[in-house]
C-alpha positions as CSV (number, residue, x, y, z in Angstrom):
1,X,-61.4,40.2,2.5
2,X,-62.6,37.5,0.2
3,X,-61.8,34.0,-0.6
4,X,-58.8,34.8,-2.7
5,X,-55.2,34.3,-1.8
6,X,-52.4,36.7,-2.4
7,X,-49.6,35.8,-4.7
8,X,-47.3,35.2,-1.7
9,X,-49.9,32.9,-0.1
10,X,-50.3,30.9,-3.3
11,X,-46.5,30.5,-3.6
12,X,-46.2,29.4,0.0
13,X,-49.0,26.8,-0.5
14,X,-47.3,25.5,-3.6
15,X,-44.0,25.2,-1.7
16,X,-45.8,23.4,1.1
17,X,-47.4,20.9,-1.4
18,X,-44.0,20.3,-3.0
19,X,-42.4,19.7,0.4
20,X,-45.1,17.2,1.3
21,X,-44.8,15.5,-2.1
22,X,-41.0,15.2,-1.7
23,X,-41.4,13.9,1.9
24,X,-43.9,11.3,0.6
25,X,-41.5,10.2,-2.2
26,X,-38.6,10.1,0.2
27,X,-40.7,8.0,2.7
28,X,-41.6,5.6,-0.1
29,X,-38.0,5.3,-1.1
30,X,-36.9,4.9,2.5
31,X,-39.4,2.1,2.9
32,X,-37.5,0.3,0.1
33,X,-34.2,0.8,1.8
34,X,-33.4,-2.0,4.3
35,X,-30.5,-1.7,6.7
36,X,-29.2,-5.1,7.7
37,X,-26.7,-5.4,10.6
38,X,-24.9,-8.6,10.7
39,X,-23.4,-9.5,14.1
40,X,-21.7,-12.7,15.3
41,X,-18.8,-14.2,17.1
42,X,-15.4,-14.4,15.4
43,X,-15.2,-17.0,12.6
44,X,-19.0,-17.5,12.6
45,X,-19.3,-16.7,8.9
46,X,-20.2,-13.0,8.7
47,X,-17.7,-12.2,6.0
48,X,-18.6,-15.3,4.1
49,X,-22.3,-14.2,4.0
50,X,-21.2,-10.8,2.7
51,X,-19.1,-12.5,0.0
52,X,-22.1,-14.7,-1.0
53,X,-24.3,-11.6,-1.3
54,X,-21.7,-10.1,-3.6
55,X,-21.8,-13.2,-5.8
56,X,-25.5,-13.6,-5.8
57,X,-26.9,-10.1,-5.8
58,X,-24.0,-8.1,-7.4
59,X,-21.8,-8.9,-10.3
60,X,-19.5,-11.2,-8.3
61,X,-15.8,-10.6,-7.7
62,X,-13.8,-8.3,-9.9
63,X,-10.5,-9.2,-11.5
64,X,-8.8,-7.1,-8.7
65,X,-10.6,-9.2,-6.1
66,X,-9.3,-12.4,-7.6
67,X,-5.8,-10.9,-7.6
68,X,-6.0,-9.7,-4.0
69,X,-7.2,-13.1,-2.7
70,X,-4.4,-15.2,-4.3
71,X,-1.9,-14.5,-1.5
72,X,-4.7,-15.1,1.0
73,X,-5.3,-18.6,-0.4
74,X,-1.5,-19.4,-0.2
75,X,-1.4,-18.1,3.4
76,X,-4.5,-19.9,4.5
77,X,-3.1,-23.2,3.1
78,X,0.3,-22.9,4.7
79,X,-1.1,-21.6,8.0
80,X,-3.6,-24.5,8.2
81,X,-0.8,-27.0,7.8
82,X,1.3,-25.2,10.4
83,X,-1.7,-25.3,12.8
84,X,-1.8,-29.0,12.4
85,X,2.0,-29.4,12.8
86,X,1.9,-27.3,16.0
87,X,-1.1,-29.3,17.3
88,X,0.8,-32.6,16.7
89,X,3.4,-31.5,19.2
90,X,0.8,-30.4,21.7
91,X,-1.2,-33.6,21.3
92,X,1.8,-35.9,21.3
93,X,1.1,-37.1,17.8
94,X,4.1,-38.4,15.8
95,X,4.7,-38.4,12.1
96,X,3.9,-41.7,10.3
97,X,7.3,-41.4,8.7
98,X,10.3,-39.7,10.6
99,X,11.4,-38.1,7.3
100,X,8.5,-35.7,7.5
101,X,10.4,-33.8,10.2
102,X,12.5,-32.3,7.4
103,X,9.4,-31.3,5.5
104,X,7.8,-29.8,8.7
105,X,11.0,-27.7,9.3
106,X,10.8,-26.4,5.7
107,X,7.2,-25.3,6.1
108,X,7.9,-23.7,9.5
109,X,10.8,-21.8,8.0
110,X,8.6,-20.4,5.2
111,X,6.3,-19.0,7.9
112,X,9.2,-17.7,9.9
113,X,10.4,-15.8,6.8
114,X,6.9,-14.5,6.2
115,X,6.8,-16.0,2.8
116,X,3.5,-17.8,3.2
117,X,1.6,-15.4,0.9
118,X,3.9,-16.2,-2.1
119,X,3.3,-18.9,-4.7
120,X,4.6,-22.3,-3.5
121,X,8.1,-23.3,-4.6
122,X,8.4,-26.8,-6.0
123,X,10.3,-27.8,-2.8
124,X,7.6,-26.3,-0.5
125,X,4.8,-27.9,-2.6
126,X,6.4,-31.3,-2.4
127,X,7.0,-31.0,1.3
128,X,3.4,-30.0,1.9
129,X,2.0,-32.9,-0.2
130,X,4.1,-35.4,1.7
131,X,3.1,-33.9,5.0
132,X,-0.6,-33.8,4.1
133,X,-0.5,-37.5,3.1
134,X,1.4,-38.5,6.3
135,X,-0.6,-40.8,8.6
136,X,0.4,-38.8,11.7
137,X,-0.7,-35.5,10.1
138,X,-4.0,-37.1,9.1
139,X,-4.5,-38.5,12.6
140,X,-3.9,-35.0,14.1
141,X,-6.3,-33.5,11.5
142,X,-9.0,-35.9,12.6
143,X,-8.7,-34.5,16.1
144,X,-9.1,-30.9,14.9
145,X,-11.9,-30.4,17.4
146,X,-9.1,-30.3,20.0
147,X,-7.3,-27.2,18.6
148,X,-7.9,-24.1,16.5
149,X,-8.0,-24.9,12.7
150,X,-9.6,-23.1,9.8
151,X,-12.7,-25.0,8.6
152,X,-11.2,-24.6,5.0
153,X,-8.0,-26.5,5.9
154,X,-9.1,-29.7,4.2
155,X,-10.5,-27.9,1.2
156,X,-7.1,-26.2,0.4
157,X,-4.8,-29.0,1.5
158,X,-6.7,-31.6,-0.6
159,X,-6.2,-29.3,-3.6
160,X,-2.4,-28.6,-3.2
161,X,-1.7,-29.7,-6.8
162,X,-4.0,-27.1,-8.3
163,X,-2.9,-24.4,-5.9
164,X,0.7,-25.1,-6.7
165,X,0.3,-24.6,-10.5
166,X,2.2,-21.7,-11.9
167,X,-1.0,-20.5,-13.6
168,X,-3.1,-20.8,-10.5
169,X,-6.0,-18.3,-10.2
170,X,-8.5,-18.4,-7.3
171,X,-12.0,-19.6,-8.0
172,X,-15.1,-18.1,-6.5
173,X,-15.2,-21.2,-4.2
174,X,-11.5,-20.5,-3.2
175,X,-12.4,-16.9,-2.2
176,X,-15.5,-18.0,-0.3
177,X,-13.3,-20.5,1.7
178,X,-10.6,-18.0,2.6
179,X,-10.3,-16.7,6.1
180,X,-9.2,-13.1,6.7
181,X,-9.6,-11.5,10.1
182,X,-12.1,-8.7,9.6
183,X,-11.8,-5.6,11.7
184,X,-14.0,-2.6,11.5
185,X,-17.2,-2.1,9.5
186,X,-17.8,-3.5,6.1
187,X,-20.6,-2.0,4.1
188,X,-22.1,-3.7,1.1
189,X,-25.0,-2.5,-1.1
190,X,-27.2,-4.8,-3.1
191,X,-30.7,-5.0,-4.5
192,X,-33.1,-7.9,-4.0
193,X,-36.7,-8.0,-5.2
194,X,-36.8,-4.2,-5.7
195,X,-35.5,-3.6,-2.1
196,X,-32.2,-1.9,-1.5
197,X,-30.0,-3.4,1.2
């Protein structure tokens, strides 16, 4: 009946101390884990922030990422021009040069054939350049607040020459500027100042 513990009681006490120690360590680790929920309206920049976190706090984009974004760049470029061409009709804006009608038809045909994710043919590239430099297209572009247009339209359309090169590879900036409709949940893990996000 003394102050001594039985073997079983000592083992139970040791287990209890280990459990408490593990709980304390887990609690300290959990305090370093921060869960961040990013919400916002469509096209408000949520995916862009995730891409930027990947560049800044991870090792950036992989070779596979660059490969996967190449068709997206092509598509965003063609679709941006198509959005302007459709808006011209809706806003009653005419081409500066009537010959651009042929170029517009060629671009629309590419979209109709679902070939907008492929590298630009010489013919398509030339048509897109002529369209982008057309006064009517530029007038319609200046009214982009009146219709839906990707905010990266000017970035890609101003750089048609580079995008049309046979050796074209997307840059980090190209990937940041792409627009892909995101559905579902995207989970990204990164570390910043010894905190896990």
